[in-house]
C-alpha positions as CSV (number, residue, x, y, z in Angstrom):
1,M,143.0,186.2,112.8
2,V,141.9,186.5,116.7
3,E,142.4,189.8,118.4
4,P,143.9,189.6,121.9
5,R,141.7,190.4,124.9
6,R,142.1,193.4,126.3
7,S,141.8,194.0,130.0
8,V,139.3,196.5,131.4
9,T,139.8,198.0,134.6
10,V,136.7,199.1,136.5
11,P,137.3,201.3,139.3
12,M,136.2,199.9,142.7
13,L,133.4,202.1,144.4
14,K,134.8,203.3,147.7
15,I,132.2,204.3,150.6
16,R,133.7,205.8,153.5
17,R,132.6,205.6,157.0
18,P,130.9,208.9,157.2
19,Q,128.9,208.0,154.1
20,I,127.6,204.7,155.5
21,E,126.7,206.5,158.7
22,A,124.7,209.1,156.6
23,L,123.0,206.3,154.9
24,T,122.2,204.4,158.0
25,N,120.8,207.6,159.7
26,L,118.5,208.4,156.6
27,S,117.4,204.9,156.6
28,R,116.5,205.0,160.3
29,R,114.7,208.5,160.0
30,R,112.6,207.0,157.0
31,L,111.7,203.9,159.0
32,V,110.6,205.9,162.0
33,A,108.5,208.4,160.0
34,G,106.8,205.3,158.2
35,G,106.2,203.7,161.5
36,V,104.5,206.8,162.8
37,V,102.4,207.0,159.9
38,H,101.8,203.2,160.2
39,L,100.5,203.7,163.9
40,R,98.4,206.4,163.1
41,D,96.8,204.3,160.4
42,A,96.4,201.3,162.4
43,H,95.5,202.8,165.9
44,P,94.3,206.3,165.2
45,E,92.6,206.7,168.4
46,R,95.7,206.4,170.3
47,W,98.0,208.2,167.9
48,A,95.9,211.0,166.0
49,E,96.8,213.5,168.6
50,A,100.2,212.7,169.6
51,T,102.8,215.1,168.3
52,D,105.2,214.0,165.7
53,E,108.2,214.3,168.3
54,V,106.3,212.2,170.8
55,A,105.2,209.4,168.2
56,G,108.6,209.5,166.7
57,A,110.4,209.1,170.1
58,W,108.2,206.3,170.8
59,V,108.5,204.6,167.6
60,E,112.5,204.8,167.7
61,R,112.6,203.5,171.1
62,R,110.4,200.4,170.1
63,L,112.4,199.9,166.9
64,A,115.6,199.7,169.0
65,R,113.9,197.3,171.3
66,G,112.4,195.1,168.1
67,L,116.0,195.0,166.7
68,Q,117.5,193.9,170.2
69,L,114.9,191.1,170.1
70,G,116.2,190.0,166.8
71,L,113.3,191.3,164.4
72,V,115.2,192.4,161.5
73,E,112.6,192.5,158.7
74,E,110.4,195.6,158.2
75,V,107.1,193.9,158.3
76,S,108.2,192.3,161.7
77,L,109.2,195.5,163.2
78,L,106.1,197.3,162.2
79,R,103.9,194.6,163.7
80,H,106.1,194.9,166.9
81,L,104.9,198.4,166.9
82,E,101.1,197.6,166.6
83,V,101.5,195.0,169.4
84,A,103.1,197.3,171.7
85,S,100.6,200.2,170.9
86,L,97.4,198.0,171.0
87,F,98.3,195.8,174.0
88,D,101.3,197.0,176.0
89,E,105.2,197.1,175.5
90,R,105.9,194.4,178.1
91,F,103.7,191.9,176.2
92,A,105.4,192.9,172.8
93,D,108.7,191.8,174.3
94,S,107.3,188.6,175.6
95,D,108.4,185.2,174.2
96,D,104.8,184.7,173.0
97,A,104.6,187.9,170.9
98,I,108.1,187.5,169.5
99,G,107.4,183.8,168.4
100,V,104.5,185.1,166.4
101,L,106.4,188.3,165.0
102,H,109.2,186.0,163.9
103,N,106.7,184.0,161.6
104,L,107.0,186.1,158.5
105,E,104.5,183.9,156.6
106,E,101.9,184.5,159.4
107,L,102.7,188.3,159.3
108,Q,101.7,188.3,155.7
109,S,98.0,187.2,156.6
110,W,97.7,190.1,159.3
111,P,95.2,190.6,161.1
112,E,94.7,186.8,162.0
113,P,98.1,187.0,164.1
114,M,96.7,189.9,165.9
115,E,93.8,187.5,167.0
116,L,96.2,185.0,168.2
117,L,98.1,187.6,170.0
118,A,95.1,188.9,171.6
119,S,94.2,185.5,173.0
120,L,97.7,185.1,174.3
121,Y,97.6,188.7,175.9
122,G,94.4,187.6,177.6
123,S,95.7,184.3,178.8
124,P,97.3,183.9,182.2
125,A,100.9,183.5,182.1
126,E,102.5,180.3,182.4
127,T,105.3,179.8,184.9
């Protein structure tokens, strides 16, 4: 004889708005801290003596700008920080730089894209 199936009720996990905001803030703080460490490794000559507060504020501002420009992958955001640190912030926001930073396959072969960006940075702007 076959026994009838029993229905199992699984309680739904509820995440409230304050919990979501707390997790978002934690993720952002970790990304900023990681960005500061990354910059100090990538460009020690510029960032070694900067205080955590100064470097963190710069990283946070540049990450916000990268997100505004459509960079959503962590590797793209970290590379955006590198480009802004090595060249300048205006170039990091340019169409040329953003085009390279959106190409995730190229970003995996870093530093070759940095050589491309250096040549673009040194080229006269086309109007």
